[in-house]
N, C-alpha and C positions, 0 to 999 in steps of 0.2 A: 503494499500499502503504500501511495507515494506522498501522500498529502491527510492530515485529520480529516480534514470537511470529506473526500474520498471515501472513508470508513462508509459512507451511505451513498457516495459517487452523485452528492445533491441532488439528485432526487430518485435513486435509486436501482441505480445497478447494482447496488448489493453491499450490506457491509463490511464483509469482509473478504471483499474476490479478489485481492492483490496477496493475502495475508503469506501464500505459500502452502505447501504439501503440508498435512497433517494438521493442517490448523483447527480444526473441528475439535480435536482432540486436546489441543490446549485450548480454547473456547468452551468447549462444555464444562470442564472444570474448573473457568475462573468463576470468581465469587470478584466483584469490583470494590476496590479498596482493600483488596490483600498485603498482607504483607511483603510475600516472595517466601522466599528458600530460607530467609534470617526468621519467618514465622514457624520453620519446623526445626531451628536447632535445640539443642539440646538447652538446660537448663545453666546460663554460668558460661556459656559457649562463647557469646561474645563481648566482649568488653564494656563498659558503660561508658555514653561519649564525653570528651571531654568538654572541658567549660567552654573554650575554644570555639569547639566541633558544634556544641549548643547553639552559640551567640552566633554562628556561621547561619544553620538550620533556622532559628528567629529571623536572621534579614533575609534570608529569603524566602519565608512565610510572607513577612512584610512587603517584600516589594511583589508578589505576586498579589496582593490585596490588592496592595496599591493601585497595581495594570488592570487589576480587573474592574476597579473602582472607577478606573477612569475611561475603562470603557464601555461600563456601562453608563456614567454620564455623559460623556462627549463623545463615544464610537471610535472604532479601531483606531483610526488617526491619530486618538489623542495618546495613545499608548507608543509614548518614545523613553528611548532612554533619559533624555535631557529632562522629560514631565515628568518623570515616575523619579528622578535624580531629588527634581527644586522640593514635590511634594512630601518626599521622606529626610532634606534636611542633609544631600548627599550631594557628589558632584556625579556626574554622569563618565570619566574615569573609572570613577570607585564603581560603579555598576559592573564595569566589565572585570571585576576580579569572581563574578557571581553568572554574568553572562557573555558570551563574546561576541552575542547581535542583537540585535532589536529583532530579527526573526528568530531568534533562536528561543528570547523570550516569551514572544509570542504563544511560541508551540507547547511553551510549560505554560501556559497561562489555558492554550485549548488543553492538554492532560488533565489540569486538573479541572476543567468543566467538563471535559466527557468523564472523567474517574466521578463527582460527585452527579450525574445526569444517570449514570448506571445504576450506580451503589443507590439513589433514590428508587425508582425501577426494581433493583433484585427487592430492596425491602417494600415496596409496595406488593409482589406479587407474593411474598413469605410473609406477609399479615395479612392477604386477604386468605392464603391457605396455609393455617402455618403445620398443622400437623402432617402436611405429605399426604403420602396415598399410602394407606395401609393395602396389604396383600386380601386382605375379608372385604374390601370396599366394591359393593359390584359395582358392574357397567355403568350404569346409570350417575353412579354416586361420582365414580371416576370423570364422566364427561361433566355432568355438575362443578366439578372442585377447577378444573383444568379451563373448564369455560369463566371460572372466577379469575383464575388467574390472569388470563389471555385481559379479560377485560381491565384488571386492577394496570398491570403491566399498559396497556394503553394508552389510557385514562389519566397516569402516571406521566407519559411522556407526555401527553397534551398539556395538561396541568403548569410542568414543570418548563415547558415552552411558553408559555402565553404567561408564567411568571419569572420568565428571562428572556424575555424577547433580544435581546442584544445580544447574549449569549448563543443564544437559539441561531441566530443570523450567524456569527463568527462559526458554529461548528458543520453548519448547515446552505448557509448563503455561496454568495460569490466568495471563493479563492480573496485573498488577500493578496496583493502581488511579493512576487518574491518566497512565498510560504511553500508554493507547490512546487519544489524544487527538486523534487526524485529521491530522498531521502526517505529508511526508513528511523525513525527514533519513537522517542517517551510519546510524543502527541499517536503514534501510529497505534503504540503497544497498549495505550489507554482506547483509543476508540478502538480498537481489538476486543479488548473487554468488555466496553457498552454494547458492540455488535454481539458479542457475546451471550449476553443475556437473555436478547430475541431467540437468537439460534438457539439456546438451551431448551428454552422453552417450547421452541416448535419440534424439536428434537424428541422432547419427551414427548409432544401428543403424539408425533410417529408412531411411536414406540408400543404407548397404552393403547391409542384409538385410531388405528390406520385410516386414513381418510381416502376417495377416492382423486385420483391424480392421473392426469393424461398420459395415454400410454407414448413411449418414444417417437413409434413411429407418425403419432399424430402433430406429432410439434413440428413446425416447419424445420426443412434439416438444417440451414443457416441458423436460425436459435440455438435449434439443439445442440449444433459442433459446440456454439460458444456457453450454452448450458453444462454441458459436459466438462469443457476444458474448466470451468469454474466448479465444478465437484471437486474433480480431483485438485484444483487448489486448494478446497478445504478439506480434502480427504476424508469427504462424506462419504459414509455407505450408505447409499439412500437412492432411489433410482430419479431419471432425470426429470420426470413430470414432476414430485416432489421441490425437486430443486425450484423449478417455475414455480410452484405456488409458493413458497417460502420468499422470490423475489415481488411475486403480484400482493402480498403479504403487507411486504415493505413498500412497497410504492403507493399501495393503497391510504395505510397507514401517514406516510412521510406526505403523500399530499395533502389529506387532509384538513393535518395540521399545519403544516404550511402556507396553506392558503387561511388559514383564519389568522396565524401569526404575521404573516406579512399584508393583512389586512384586506386579503383579495376577495372574501366571502360581505365582506358591508355594502355593496353593492346593491345586495336582496337581502341579507341577514342582519337583525343588529344583535340576534344571540344566533351564533351558530350551535351551539350544545346540544339540540335536540337533534341536527341534524347530526354531528357528532353519535349520536346514540343509534343512529341509521348505520352509520358508517358500520361502526361496531358491529352490527347483524352481516355482514357485507363481510368482513372478515370471518367472522363466527361459522356463516357459512362455509369459505374456503377452505377449510381445516377441520369439515363434516361437523362442528357444532351448532346450538342452537344460542341465540341472543337476541332479545328477553330470555331469559332463564324461564321455561315453565312453570304456572303456579305461582 
């Protein structure tokens, strides 16, 4: 993946299209905000951070908070090293001890926002269905719980987007000049973890309540070849028709939320919330669920 916003290709080419072979194994186990390898270390295996390290971490946290505040208040063009330094009472050259360029700083801001969004969606899913899916559950109970999870994830994505419009535009809008430069770094890692939240839920749906998908021979050959390539990049052991369904789900969800965030529904609707409920029904139908829930 070459740019954090390309985690979703701006409008739906797929959140993890360029993640590389075996990506499905990585994201299926990803939990937003996980601490990584250190989290699994034996107690006492790592030395406590020094005072200097703690001060550096605190400064980095303040830089990130300042950059994000400027972003929200004045737009991406306001997030310059000079402006951040002025807000913090530092010199612009002093910031280079922490970030080598404006682009690097923005990519770290992007990474932090993706992590926040992914963690919020993850929390919404597990709050909605906190007790998992016991093996004693009937098919109907499993279906209901998975529907609740799906609705919770989609509603949280919309809620977060509407409450963080500048951040949403940074992640999913037009790429900033100089940011989409072909590198793969922390911004893409965090975008991958965010995407994994949705992809893991999709795989759970496929495994527990398999739904109908187009047969490979029913898909346009040109599209099918692209889907096969995408599936191979994911390392996902699912039919090509399921890959198509996953992408269709993302385009429906992203399209509905983006139109509302960017004000493109205001020509007809002052309150698009009821329209989004219809969108949830469309998404549920794509994966063999029913929404609203019966009864």
